[in-house]
C-alpha positions as CSV (number, residue, x, y, z in Angstrom):
1,X,52.8,-58.0,43.2
2,X,51.5,-55.5,45.7
3,X,48.1,-53.9,45.7
4,X,47.8,-51.3,42.9
5,X,45.0,-49.3,44.6
6,X,45.5,-45.8,45.9
7,X,44.9,-45.2,49.6
8,X,43.3,-41.9,50.0
9,X,43.0,-40.3,53.4
10,X,40.2,-37.8,53.1
11,X,41.2,-36.3,56.4
12,X,44.0,-33.9,57.1
13,X,47.6,-34.8,56.2
14,X,50.2,-34.8,59.0
15,X,50.7,-31.0,58.7
16,X,47.0,-30.5,59.3
17,X,45.7,-29.4,56.0
18,X,44.7,-31.0,52.7
19,X,44.6,-34.6,51.7
20,X,47.1,-37.5,51.8
21,X,47.2,-40.2,49.1
22,X,49.4,-43.3,49.5
23,X,50.7,-44.3,46.1
24,X,50.9,-48.0,45.3
25,X,54.1,-50.0,44.6
26,X,53.5,-50.3,40.9
27,X,52.5,-47.3,38.7
28,X,52.8,-49.0,35.4
29,X,51.0,-48.2,32.2
30,X,48.1,-50.4,33.4
31,X,47.5,-48.1,36.4
32,X,47.6,-44.9,34.4
33,X,43.8,-44.7,34.1
34,X,43.3,-45.2,37.8
35,X,46.0,-42.7,38.6
36,X,44.4,-40.1,36.2
37,X,41.1,-40.6,37.9
38,X,42.5,-40.2,41.4
39,X,44.4,-37.1,40.4
40,X,41.3,-35.7,38.8
41,X,39.3,-36.2,42.1
42,X,41.9,-34.2,44.0
43,X,42.8,-31.6,41.4
44,X,40.8,-28.8,42.9
45,X,41.0,-30.0,46.6
46,X,41.7,-27.1,48.9
47,X,45.0,-27.0,50.8
48,X,47.9,-29.3,50.1
49,X,47.7,-32.7,48.5
50,X,50.4,-35.0,49.8
51,X,51.4,-37.9,47.6
52,X,53.2,-40.5,49.7
53,X,55.6,-42.3,47.4
54,X,57.4,-44.4,49.9
55,X,56.1,-47.7,48.4
56,X,56.7,-46.9,44.7
57,X,58.9,-49.7,43.3
58,X,58.1,-49.3,39.5
59,X,56.8,-46.3,37.6
60,X,56.0,-45.8,33.9
61,X,56.7,-42.6,32.1
62,X,53.0,-42.1,31.6
63,X,52.5,-41.9,35.4
64,X,55.3,-39.3,35.6
65,X,53.7,-37.3,32.9
66,X,50.4,-37.3,34.7
67,X,52.1,-36.1,37.9
68,X,53.7,-33.3,35.9
69,X,50.4,-32.1,34.5
70,X,48.8,-32.5,37.9
71,X,51.5,-30.4,39.6
72,X,51.3,-27.8,36.9
73,X,47.5,-27.5,37.0
74,X,47.3,-27.4,40.9
75,X,50.1,-24.8,40.9
76,X,48.1,-22.6,38.4
77,X,45.1,-22.8,40.8
78,X,47.3,-21.8,43.7
79,X,47.3,-25.2,45.4
80,X,50.2,-27.2,46.7
81,X,51.4,-30.7,45.9
82,X,53.9,-32.5,48.0
83,X,55.6,-35.8,47.3
84,X,56.3,-37.2,50.8
85,X,58.9,-39.9,51.2
86,X,59.6,-40.4,47.5
87,X,61.2,-43.9,47.0
88,X,64.5,-44.3,45.2
89,X,62.6,-45.6,42.2
90,X,60.4,-42.5,42.1
91,X,63.3,-40.2,42.5
92,X,65.3,-42.0,39.8
93,X,62.4,-41.9,37.3
94,X,61.7,-38.2,37.9
95,X,65.4,-37.4,37.4
96,X,65.6,-39.5,34.2
97,X,62.6,-37.6,32.8
98,X,64.0,-34.3,33.9
99,X,60.9,-33.7,36.2
100,X,62.5,-33.5,39.6
101,X,62.2,-29.7,39.8
102,X,58.6,-29.5,38.6
103,X,57.6,-32.3,40.9
104,X,59.8,-30.9,43.7
105,X,61.2,-34.4,44.4
106,X,64.8,-33.5,44.4
107,X,64.6,-31.8,47.8
108,X,61.9,-34.0,49.2
109,X,62.7,-36.0,52.4
110,X,62.9,-39.7,51.9
């Protein structure tokens, strides 16, 4: 099993603004607390927060629900969230939950 820790780059993302967070391979129910804490730390971060989903192999519905709330709340504050390189597992789970549009994953580059 791969590392379940989040890799947070406090510096600028590739576009030059905001923060970039690399999501772990497994976002199971066991990681929901850590995910909620990480999202809380970046909720009011200025600029764009980029969530790199390239390594996500497994994701629980609880993690997707946290992402939905996070995107909703950041949007309400006028801040952007981008899912960069969403893995097939992340795309599939978002589509199954009906959250692709809210998370803007359907049109995200893989």
